[in-house]
C-alpha positions, 0 to 999 in steps of 0.5 A: 886731505880734502876734508882738512882743507874744508873750512869747517874741518879747519875750525874743528881742528883749531878748536880741538887743538886749543882744547888741549890743556896748555901743560899737554901742549908743552909736553908735545913740544918737549917730545918733538924736541926730544926727537930733534936733538938726537936727530940733529946730532946724527945729521951733523956727523952725516953732513960732516963725514958724508956717510950716515954711520961712520966709525966716528959717529959710532964712537962719539955720536952714540954718547952724544945723542942721548946726552944731548937729550938729557942735557938739552931738555932741562936746559930748554925748560930752565931758560924758558923755551916752553913758556912762550906762546907759539902763536906769537913767535917772532924774530926775537924768539929765534935769537933766543933759540940760537943762544940756548943752542949755543949754550947747549953745544958748549955744555955737551963739549964740556961733558965730553972733555970732563969725562974724556969721551971720544969727541966729534970733529970740531966743525961738527959742533958748528953744524950741530948748533946750526941744525939745532937752531934751524930745526927748533926754530922752523918747528915753532915758526911752522906751528905759528903759521898753522895756528894763524891759518887755522885761526883765520879759517875759524872766522866765517867772514874773513875780510880781504883788505888792501893796505895803502902805505908800504912803510913802517905803519903798513908793515906793522898793520899787516903783522897785527892783522895777521895775528888778529885772524879776521883779515887777509891782506891781498896787496899793498898799495903805494904811490912810490914807484920804488916799492912797486914789484917788491913784497912785504912778507910775500905780499906784493906792493902795487900802485893804487890804480890796480884796484880796478882789477880787484873790484869784488876781490877786496872788501876794504882799503886800509889807509896806513900812513898816520902822518899823511897831510890832509891835502894828500889824504883828500887826494887819496880818498878821492881816488879810492872812492872811484872804486866804491870800496870802503876806506878805513885808516889807522890812528894818528901819530899823536894817538900812536905815540901817546899810547892811546891807540894801537896800530890796528885800531882802525876807524872810518875816515871822518870828514874832519880828516879831509876838510881844511888845509894841512895843519901847521905845527904851532910856533913855540915862541908864540905859545906860553908867553903871557900864560905860563905862570899867569892867572887865566880866565876863560868865559864860555869855558864849557863851549866848543871853543872855550873847552878846547882853549882850556885844554891847551892852556893847561899845557902852558902851565898857568898859575890858575885857570878859571872856568866861567860858564852859565851852563851847569852841565857844560861847566861840570863836564869841562871841570871834570875833564880838566881835573885829570889834566891840570899839572900840580903847579896849576890850580883850577876854579870853576865859576858858575855864573853869567859873564853879563853880570858885571859886578860878579865878573869884576869881583872875580877878576879882582879877588883872583888877580886875573891876568888874561881873559879869553872871552868865548861866551856867546850865543852863536846859532843864527836861527835861534838868535834871530828868533830871540834877539834880546837874549842874543844881544844881552849875552853877546854884547852885554857880556863883552862890555862887562868883561872889558869894563871889569878888566879895565877897572881891576887892571887885567893885562889882556882881553881877547874876544873870540869873534866870527866872520858873521860879524862882517857885513852881517845879515843876521842879529847874531852877526850884528851882535858880534860886530857890536861886541867887536866895537865894544872891544875896540872902544875899550882899546881906544880908552886904554891907549889914551890912558897910556899917555897919562898913566905910566902903568901898563893898561889892558890890551884888547884884541879880537880873533875872527875866524870862520866855521870850526869843525865839530863845534856846536851848530856845525853842519858836519854833526848835523849832516852826520845825524841826518845820514844816520837817520837815513836822510835826507840831508838838508842844505840851504843852497847848492852854491853856498860855500864855507871855510873850515878848521879843526877846533884844536887848531883854531884854539892854537891860533887864538893863543898864538894871536894873543901873543902878537897883540899890541892892542885894538887889532882884529886878528884873522886866521888863514882858513885855507880853501873854501868848501862847497857845502853840497860837495861836503854833503856828497862826500860825507854820504860816500864816506859812510859807504852809501850812495846819493839818491838823485835823478841819475841814481833814483835807487840811491840811499841818501837824498840831498834837498835844498831848502833855500837860504835861511833869514840872514844867511849868506852864500859867502862869508867874509873876514874883512869889513874894510881895508887890507889885512897885514901879515904878522910874524905867524904865517897863518895869522893876519891883522887888520885895524878896522873902523870903530866908534868913539867911546863916548858915542858908543857908551851912550847908545849902549845904555839905551840898548841896555834899557831896551833889553831890560824893558823887553822892547825888541823894536827899540833894541833892534833900532839901536843895533841898526844905528850902531851897525849900519851895514846890517839890514833887518830881515822881515822876521826880525821886524815883527819879533 
């Protein structure tokens, strides 16, 4: 017996049992059922008549016992009793067993009546049905549990886990893990006191504070609340990290309902799951108008924001979606992805070209009858643009002018510029170039408003959406920190007190699309970004989520060190969203608008011509002088002056 309890002995038993051919395993079950059928007949008489071998049994039972085998086994086989996999027997199998046994009892009664054989008491038939269902069901559930137990024993390192969440997802996860055989669920954790002291399949439900008693006895905590708001997820993860136990989570509700993932497809908690405020579902009245049935062009379609805009635009069923990008690999990737997503009512066109090419853009808008443009094409990496100011100005400012001018020339209904908080009191060339791009949009909005007084035809509506850091976008600190952790550190930050705001790419794109519906012309739309995040705290949390420790003075044996490098040229400690004035609420709770200082069109156009000539002549000094004159709040850094 002790040898059977030994893990190696269990593994050997499991392997020997599984090595038996399936046909022989079915014969084994048939043999056991052949014994249970007459035994149940005899026991039903005993329980009914209180004696094991009553005269009634000798009269009726002696024919009923063999007939039950002769009728029962073919009936079981014909109705599929031996086709199911014992390891996955569930409650539905018990219901089917009850139905089969009920049918068997009716068949036995019919045989007795037709052959006019001695009949048992009527209550014995009910007892026989109950006994047959109980015995055959208990046999299969017992075999299932033995198989699962031996399966678990076949793995050398069974993980001991606690499941956080005693709801439906937690119960489903526990069932899936039990079948997998690699996990042993030690306890459920839940914040609801109504669940405490109760159990799920014999596993107790406790408050999460008891984890302090399980340190060393639990290998992982599995977060099984797919619809958990981000704020609650942050709180729970912070509480669990105090115990130093790795935390994994089940897939999101969207992935589960869409069939993209199973409940047991566990993954580590990513920092993206914790940052930013709770996601707010989009308002249906702001998604669709102006896009459904329209021809939509997205510039910079292969970029982080542009590609997500494309994904969400196709869901709104435009007539045509035009992808414009100057990067061939990026354009190929987004076109390939979109081909699998676009509905039959939407046509797709990929255009390889530079949004700064005014003639190309104008011809594209005219020949394709473009209605709406989302201008996401831009260079946004601060150090690169700082080192290459002419390229940044040509792309960020030149493309915006080309798009806006082409839209006005051919009568595009709406242009939306994707801007950034770095355009507010900029401290770098990238931010100053984006601010100048905003001024270009504002000047075109002024001209469109003046045109509206004299022309009855509706003019182009120009607007801007300005937001902060987008999680997972190109250049975001999150991918950088993740790579540095993977390389063993150190994590480099510029300043211990630097803070930033974050939102996910899908939510940023949703808010851009909704802001477009709110536009009347000339507005700057600001997105509610939630609470700020200290970048050093972000780095520390990413280290802990990776299951590593921070190396510092207090913990010199830690895994990852965090090093402060000093602020980069043009970098701010705090980012802003408003230049002057106050923001105003809109019909959407997370979108605000502001009307900010702008330049008169005739003043701006003359200076842009000078800037264009300076860029063409590769005259960095003069180009930056023009930029500083147009964006006086920007102060050139030392690096820029000598570039």
